[in-house]
C-alpha positions in Angstrom: -13.6 10.9 -12.5 -9.9 11.3 -11.6 -7.3 10.2 -14.1 -5.9 8.0 -11.4 -7.8 6.6 -8.4 -6.4 5.4 -5.1 -6.1 2.3 -3.1 -7.1 1.9 0.5 -5.6 -0.9 2.6 -8.4 -1.5 5.0 -8.2 -3.5 8.2 -11.4 -5.5 8.7 -10.5 -6.7 12.2 -11.1 -10.2 13.5 -14.6 -10.8 12.1 -17.1 -8.9 14.2 -18.3 -6.1 11.9 -19.0 -4.0 15.0 -15.3 -3.8 15.5 -14.8 -1.9 12.3 -13.8 1.7 12.7 -16.1 4.5 11.4 -13.3 5.4 8.9 -13.4 1.9 7.5 -17.1 1.9 7.1 -17.0 5.3 5.3 -14.2 3.9 3.0 -16.3 0.9 2.1 -19.4 3.0 1.4 -17.6 5.0 -1.3 -15.6 2.1 -2.8 -15.9 1.3 -6.5 -14.0 -2.0 -6.2 -13.5 -4.2 -3.1 -10.8 -6.9 -3.0 -11.8 -9.2 -0.2 -9.4 -11.5 1.7 -10.4 -15.0 2.5 -10.4 -14.6 6.3 -12.6 -11.5 6.2 -16.3 -11.8 7.3 -18.1 -11.9 3.9 -20.9 -9.8 5.3 -18.6 -6.8 5.1 -19.6 -6.6 1.4 -23.0 -5.2 2.6 -21.2 -2.0 3.7 -20.0 -1.5 0.1 -23.3 -1.3 -1.8 -21.9 0.3 -5.0 -18.7 -1.7 -5.3 -17.7 -4.6 -7.4 -16.6 -7.3 -4.9 -13.7 -9.6 -5.9 -12.5 -12.4 -3.6 -8.7 -12.7 -3.5 -8.2 -15.3 -0.8 -4.8 -16.1 0.7 -4.5 -18.8 3.4 -1.5 -20.8 4.5 -1.7 -24.4 3.2 -4.5 -23.7 0.8 -4.8 -22.7 -2.8 -4.3 -18.9 -2.8 -4.6 -16.0 -5.2 -1.0 -15.1 -6.2 0.3 -12.0 -4.6 1.5 -10.5 -7.9 -2.0 -10.9 -9.4 -3.6 -9.0 -6.4 -1.1 -6.2 -6.9 -1.8 -6.0 -10.6 -5.6 -5.9 -9.9 -5.2 -3.0 -7.5 -3.1 -1.0 -10.0 -5.4 -1.8 -12.9 -8.6 -0.5 -11.3 -6.8 2.5 -9.7 -5.5 3.5 -13.1 -9.1 3.6 -14.3 -9.8 6.3 -11.7 -11.6 4.0 -9.4 -11.6 3.9 -5.6 -10.1 0.5 -4.7 -10.4 -0.9 -1.2 -8.2 -3.9 -0.4 -9.8 -5.5 2.6 -7.5 -7.5 5.0 -8.4 -9.4 8.1 -7.1 -8.1 11.5 -4.8 -5.2 11.1 -3.5 -4.7 7.5 0.0 -3.8 8.8 0.5 -7.0 10.8 1.4 -10.2 8.8 -0.8 -9.1 5.9 1.7 -8.5 3.2 1.0 -4.8 3.3 4.7 -4.0 2.9 4.8 -5.7 -0.5 1.6 -4.0 -1.6 2.6 -0.6 -0.5 5.9 -0.9 -2.3 4.2 -2.0 -5.5 1.6 0.8 -5.5 4.2 3.4 -4.7 6.4 2.3 -7.6 3.3 2.6 -9.8 2.7 6.1 -8.6 -0.7 5.3 -7.1 -1.9 7.0 -3.9 -2.4 4.7 -0.9 -4.4 5.2 2.3 -4.1 2.8 5.3 -6.9 2.2 7.8 -6.0 0.4 11.0 -8.1 -2.3 12.7 -8.1 -4.8 15.6 -5.6 -7.6 15.2 -6.7 -11.1 16.1 -4.2 -11.3 19.0 -6.0 -8.4 20.7 -9.4 -10.1 20.0 -8.0 -13.3 21.5 -6.9 -11.5 24.6 -10.3 -9.9 25.0 -12.0 -13.2 24.7 -9.8 -14.6 27.4 -10.2 -11.5 29.6 -6.5 -10.9 29.9 -4.0 -8.1 29.4 -1.2 -9.0 27.1 1.1 -6.6 28.9 0.0 -7.1 32.5 2.7 -5.3 34.4 2.8 -7.9 37.2 3.9 -10.5 34.6 5.8 -9.0 31.7 7.2 -5.8 30.2 5.7 -6.2 26.7 4.3 -8.4 24.0 5.9 -9.9 20.9 3.9 -10.6 17.8 5.5 -13.3 15.8 4.6 -15.5 12.8 5.6 -19.2 13.0 6.0 -19.2 9.2 9.0 -17.3 7.8 9.2 -16.6 4.1 11.9 -19.1 3.5 9.9 -21.7 5.5 12.3 -21.6 8.4 11.2 -20.9 12.0 11.9 -18.1 14.3 14.4 -18.5 17.1 11.9 -19.7 19.7 14.4 -19.9 22.5 15.5 -16.3 22.0 11.9 -15.2 22.0 11.2 -17.2 25.2 14.2 -15.7 26.9 12.6 -12.2 26.6 10.0 -13.3 29.2 7.4 -11.3 27.3 4.0 -12.5 26.2 4.2 -14.2 22.9 1.4 -13.8 20.4 2.0 -16.4 17.8 0.3 -16.2 14.4 0.0 -19.1 11.9 1.5 -21.6 14.3 -1.2 -24.3 14.5 0.4 -26.7 12.0 3.6 -26.8 14.2 2.2 -26.1 17.7 3.6 -29.3 19.2 7.2 -28.5 18.0 7.2 -24.8 18.8 5.8 -25.5 22.3 8.5 -28.1 22.9 11.2 -25.7 21.8 9.8 -22.9 23.9 9.9 -25.2 26.9 13.6 -25.5 26.6 13.8 -21.9 27.8 10.6 -21.6 29.8 8.9 -23.8 32.4 6.4 -26.4 31.2 4.0 -24.7 33.6 4.0 -21.4 31.7 0.4 -20.5 31.0 -0.7 -20.7 27.4 -3.9 -20.5 25.3 -5.2 -21.1 21.8 -8.0 -19.0 20.4 -9.5 -20.0 17.1 -11.5 -17.5 15.0 -10.8 -14.8 17.6 -13.4 -12.0 17.7 -15.9 -13.8 15.5 -19.2 -15.5 16.2 -17.4 -18.8 15.8 -14.7 -18.1 18.4 -13.4 -21.1 20.4 -10.7 -21.0 23.1 -8.8 -23.3 25.3 -6.3 -22.6 28.1 -3.5 -24.8 29.5 0.2 -24.7 30.0 3.2 -24.8 27.7 3.5 -28.5 28.4 -0.2 -29.2 27.8 -1.7 -26.7 25.3 -0.8 -28.6 22.1 -2.6 -31.7 23.3 -5.5 -29.7 24.7 -6.0 -27.8 21.4 -5.8 -30.9 19.3 -8.2 -32.8 21.6 -10.7 -29.8 21.3 -10.3 -29.9 17.5 -8.9 -26.4 17.2 -7.0 -25.5 14.0 -6.2 -22.5 11.8 -6.9 -19.7 11.9 -5.9 -19.4 15.5 -3.7 -17.4 17.8 -1.3 -19.1 20.3 -0.6 -17.0 23.4 2.2 -17.9 25.8 3.4 -16.2 28.9 2.7 -15.6 32.6 0.1 -12.9 31.8 -2.1 -15.6 30.2 -2.5 -17.2 33.6 -4.9 -14.4 34.4 -7.5 -16.0 32.1 -8.8 -18.5 34.5 -8.7 -16.1 37.5 -10.7 -13.4 35.6 -13.3 -15.8 34.2 -13.8 -17.0 37.8 -15.5 -20.3 36.9 -14.6 -22.9 39.5 -14.8 -25.8 37.1 -12.5 -24.0 34.6 -10.0 -23.4 37.4 -10.0 -27.1 38.4 -9.7 -28.2 34.7 -6.8 -25.7 34.2 -5.0 -27.0 37.3 -5.4 -30.6 36.1 -4.1 -29.8 32.7 -7.5 -30.5 31.1 -9.2 -28.4 28.4 -11.1 -25.3 29.2 -13.3 -24.8 26.2 -15.8 -22.0 25.6 -17.7 -20.6 22.6 -18.2 -16.9 22.4 
């Protein structure tokens, strides 16, 4: 056993275990300790048969494991020479506090490996059948969290002015307000969608416009965790799904609700 082990920041993707990379599966198979985030599919533990599995859930608005405690756990087990795998939903480097954990581990002199995965925004786009960067509609995509560390909000009007697709994380608790602010810079008819539990067996999705999506998502009972997508590229969702009843509902501003 090595004097000091290592920590792997492993991206579990949006929930479907088939979306894990081969590298992720191999890392889990050799893990001694697995620290499992709350939003990760718990069945992932079956891929780590020799590991001690510890749940370290962190969800907005819910009781969460303190970040400092998680960092101490990683260091404690790594210093025992163990192979520690910190499993995060989506991609570990996108809104997953990876920066804080990397800094803490590097200060402690502990080796770190990063394994990428599929972020929920990409899973949401796949479920809708759209390209986030459709060149007929935009020049790029912006990934943004609706919750800043100081509890303030992003500059929604500046983001809207870019005319790029917006993939908004952690925004369901304030969807009505953020849509209203975006509408000050964009047309109310700008296509929009909400996808809950993107890429999982429980996926639910609705489409609408910037002016209607908040009400549609609320009526459908959608909540966190969900991705809000806004931009002209999202208008391709109805066209590509090619369901007449969906197209009629979309045009009328009514909910288009499907389960994966």
